[in-house]
N, C-alpha and C positions, 0 to 999 in steps of 0.2 A: 156518748157520755156527757153528762151535764158539766157546766163550767165549775160548779162547786166540787163535784166528784173528781174532776181533773186536777183542780188545785190541791185537793187533799192528797191525791196520788203523787203529785210533784213534790209536795212538802215531805211526804214519807220517804220517797226515793232519795231526796236530798239528805234526810236524816240517816237513812241506811248507809249511803255512801260515806258520810262523815264517820259514823260509828265503825264501819268496816275498816277504813283507813287507820283509825285510832287503834283498833284491835290488832291489825297487822303490825303496826309500829311497836305496840307493847309486847307482842309475841316475839318479834325479832330482838327486842331488848331483854328477853327472858323474864319479863314481868308477867308471870302466868296468871295471877289472880286478877290483875288489871285487865289483861287481854280477855279473860273469861267474862268479866263484867261487860266489856264492850261487845263481845260476841253475843251475849244474852240480849243486849239492846238491839243488835241486828235481828235476832230471832223474833223478838216482840214486834219490831217494825215490819218484818216480812210477813208475819201472820196478819197484821192489820192491812198490809197491801193486798194479801191474798183475798181478804174479805171484799175488797173493792174491785177485784178483777171480774169482768164478765166473760172473759175467755178462759175456758176450763183448762186448756193446756198451760197457759201462763200461771193460772192459780195453782195448779199442781206443781209446776216448776218452783214457784216461790215457796210452797210448803215443803218440798223436798230439800231445797236449800236451807230452809229454817231447821229442818230435822238434822241435817249434817252439821250445821253450825252449832246447834244445841249439843250435839255429841262432842264437838271440839271444845266447847265451853266446859263440859263436864270433865273432860280429860285434863284440861288446864287447871281446873279447880282442884283436881287431885294431885297437882304438882307435876304432871307428866307432860314433857314437851311434845309438840306435834311432830311426828316423823314425816318424811316425804310422802308416804302413802296416805297417812291420816290427813295431812294438809290438803292433798289433792282431793280427798273425799269430801272436803268442805264445800265442794261444788261452786267454786268461785264464779263470779258473774260480771255482767256489765251493768250499766245504769238502768237498764230496763228490767233487771231482775232475772234475765235469762242466763242459764249456766254458761260459763266461759271455759277457758283452759288454764288450769293451774290455780294455786291458792290465792293469788292476788289478781287474777283476771288479766294478766298481761304476759310478757315474756320473762318475767322475773322468776327465778327459782325459789324454792321454799326457804332457802338460807340467805336470800338477799343478793346472791350472785347471779348476774344476768346470763342467760343462755348464750347471748352474743355480746361482744365487747361493747361497753356503754360509752357513748360520746360524752366526755366531761362537760361539754357546753350544754347538755340537756338539763343540767342542774341549775343553769343560769335563768333568773327571772328579772323582769324589769322592776323598778322600785315598787314595793307593795302598795296597794291601794288602801292603806290603813296607817294610823299613827297612834300616838299615846292616848288620844281621845277615845279610841276604840278599846282601850284596856280598862276594865273595871277595877277600881281600887288601885292598889300598889303605889300609892302616892309617894311614899318615901323612896321606893325603888326607882320610880320615874324621875324624881328629883335628883337622885344619885347619878343616874345615867345622863341626865341633862348636864349636871355639874362636872362629871368626871370624863364623859365621852363626847357629848355633843358640843359643848362650849369650846373645848380645846380644838376640835375640828373646824369650828366656825370662826375662831379667832386665833389662829396659830401664831400670828405676829406678836400678840400680847403675851402669849405663854412663852415665846422665845425670849422675851425681855427678862423673864424670871428663870431662864434656863430650864424650862419645862417643855418637853416635846409633846407632840400630839399622841393620842392613844391609838396604838395599832392592835392591841390585844386586850380583851376583857373576858374574865372567867365568871360565869354565873353558877353558883352551887346552892343546893338545897334539896329537900325531899322531892320525890317524883310527883308530878301532877300540880306543881305550884305555878306553872305558867312561864317557864324559862324560854321555851320555844316561841310562845305567843308574844312575849315582851320583846324578844329579839327581832321578830318580823316587824313589829310595830316600830322598833328602833330604826330599822332600815327604811321604813316608810317616813318616819320623822326626819331622817337625814336626806331622803330622796336618793338613796344609794341603790344600785343594782343589788340583787340578793341571790346568794347561793346557799342552799341548805343541803348538808350531807350527813348521813348517819355513819356510825362506825362500820356497819356492814357494807356500805358503799365503797369503803376504802380498803379494809383488811382483806388479806388473801393468804392462802397457804403456799402460794408459789413465790419462790425467792425472787425479790426485786419488784414484784408486781405491786405490792402495797405501797412501796416507796414511789413507784411511778405514778400510781393513782393520786397520791398526795401531791406530788409535783405538778401534775396536770391540773388539779383543782386550783392550786395557787396561781398557776399560769393563766387560767381562765379569769380569775379574780383580777390579776394585774392588767390583763388585756381589756378589761371592761370597767376600769376605774371611772368614777368612784364606786366602790363595791364593798358590801359587807358579806363576809364568808362565815357561815354558821356551821360549826362542827359539833354535832351532838354526840353524847357518850364519849367525851374526850378521854375518860378513864380507860376505855377499851382501846383507844388509839395510842395513848401515851401513859401506860401504867408504870408504876414504880419499878425501876430496875434494881433488883436486890443483890445483884452480883452472884447469884446462885446458879447461873447458867440455865435458868428455866425458860428463857425466851428463845423463840426460833430465830433463825437468821432473818426471815421476812419481817418479824415484829421489830427486831433491833434496827433494821434498815428503815422501817417506817418511822420509828421514833426519831432517828437521826435526821431523816428528811424533814420531818415536822419542825424540829429545832432549827434546821438550816433555813427553811422557808420563813419561819417567824422572824429570824434575824434579817433576812433579805428584804422583807417588806417595810422595814424602817424607812421613812421618808416617802413611801408610796401612799396613795389615797385609797388604801385598803385597810379595813378593820376586820379583825378576826375575833368573833365571839364564840366561846365554847361553853358547853353546859355539862354538868356532871351531878349525879346524886351522891358520888363517893369521892369527895375532894381529897381525903387522906390517902387514897390509893394512887394519886397522880404522881408521876415522876417529878422529882425535885427540879430538874432543869427545865422541864415543861412548865411547871408552876411559875418559875421565875420569868418566863417569856411573856406572861400576862401583866400588863401595866396596872390593870385594875382587877381586883377580885371582889365580887359583889355577892353577898348572900341573898337568896330569894326564899324568904320564909313562907310558911302557910299563910293564907290571907287572914287578917284580923277581922273583927266584927264589921267595921265600916267597909272594908274591902269585900267581904263576903256579900253584903247587900249590893254593893256596886257591881260585882261580877254577875250576880243574878239579874240585876236590872239590864245589863248589857245583853245577856242571853234572852231576855224577855222583851226587849224593846221592839222587835219586829213581829211580835206575836200579840194576839188580842188579850190584853190584860188591863184592868183598871188599877194602876199602881197606887192611887190614893187610898184604895180600899184594902191594901195589904198592910198588915201590922208588921212592919219591918223589924221592930225590936224583938218580937217573938221569933221571927225567921232567923235573925242574927243569933239568938240563943240556941235555937234548934240545930243550926248548922255549925256550931262550935266543933272544931277538929276536922272539918272537911277541907279538901284541897280545891283548887280552882277547877280541875277536871271533874271532880265530884259534883261541883255546883252546876257545871254544864249538863251533866247527866240528870240532875234534879230538875233543871229547867225543862229539859226535853221530856222527862217523864210527866211532869205537870202538864205540859202542852198536849201530850198524847191523851192524857186522862180527860182534859177539856174537849179534845177533838172527838173522843168517843161519845161524850154527851152531845156535842154539836150534831153528830151524825144521827143520833137517836131523836133529837129535837128538831132536826132539819133547820138549824139556824146557828149563828155564831154564839158560842158560850165562852165568855172571858175566863182566863185562868184566874182562879180564886185562891184565897188563903188556904182553903181545904185542899185544893189540888197540890199546892206547894208543901203543905205539912205532910200529906200522904206520901208524896214523892220523897221527902226527907226520910220518913220512916222506912221506906222500901229500899233506900240506898245506904250501903255500908261505906264508911269512910275508908279510903285507900291508905290513909296515914296510920290507921290502927295497926295494920300489918307491918308498916315501915318502922313504927316505934317499938315493936316487940323485940 
């Protein structure tokens, strides 16, 4: 295989893995339309990979996986959740595109609960190799986080003089796809903190006491690895409003109580808990009050949209001076950060197809971007309905 062909395969495999992870996350969050879009991106990428395969067996395996994922995307577009059997039929794979076992290619079940007990330390990462310079746009949000979270942590003595403690909890809220997870990981990198990321599905359980134990163990890992930023996504699924109607299970009630206890206990520790939600109004009042700062993460404005696209294009062949950014800003009005990532990838794949035909590098052009915008629906349209 030529170096050029090998590089193309490596790029596409990386794209596929990223889309697949995003699809699984969206599906576990019950964001079916968003998951369907990412699965469709997987299908397109797998079909391109199949074209590059010289091995007939691998080519057929990639195409079979593409067909299964396309069926999954169709089911999700119809608003139907993937059941255990349907998920397994998606033919999960490893990085080489060969089928693996189960929907996520690991030992994880289709509902996010591991087949074997998960070691909570497996969620721990070293400080991320990224910071705010890797975040396109979001200028106001970054300044807010610097002012309300970073500065108090870096100068605690000054804040103590004004009887203002350091921030141990911050809540990010806003529509899906606006970059809450991404900005949180950049925040951990900016601080140089160890990083733990957990979804609601990593914590919740139908077994009495188990969810509370999972919550306690995550906070224990965070305290044992200070300084640490613990990111709890989908906090509304972890600490939903207690209406007094008796609708919560014993496990859910214990989990919320444990969360509240842990948030109180980390005061004075070098641990920051950042949580994200698309539904701030559904959050339990006591949980809401545990967050020292509550920061809205709105959809990107025109300047931010261009900046996000530039970030996703910077490692790809593109002559940025030849792009009419004012037109791109207008065309992408109403798109989320995750939508813009898809647009950049679609434009890159379109240019790659031309490069293969012409046997040479073809820079991503204005036409590639405009076509990608036309082919990508805004995820915020459904959210605003």
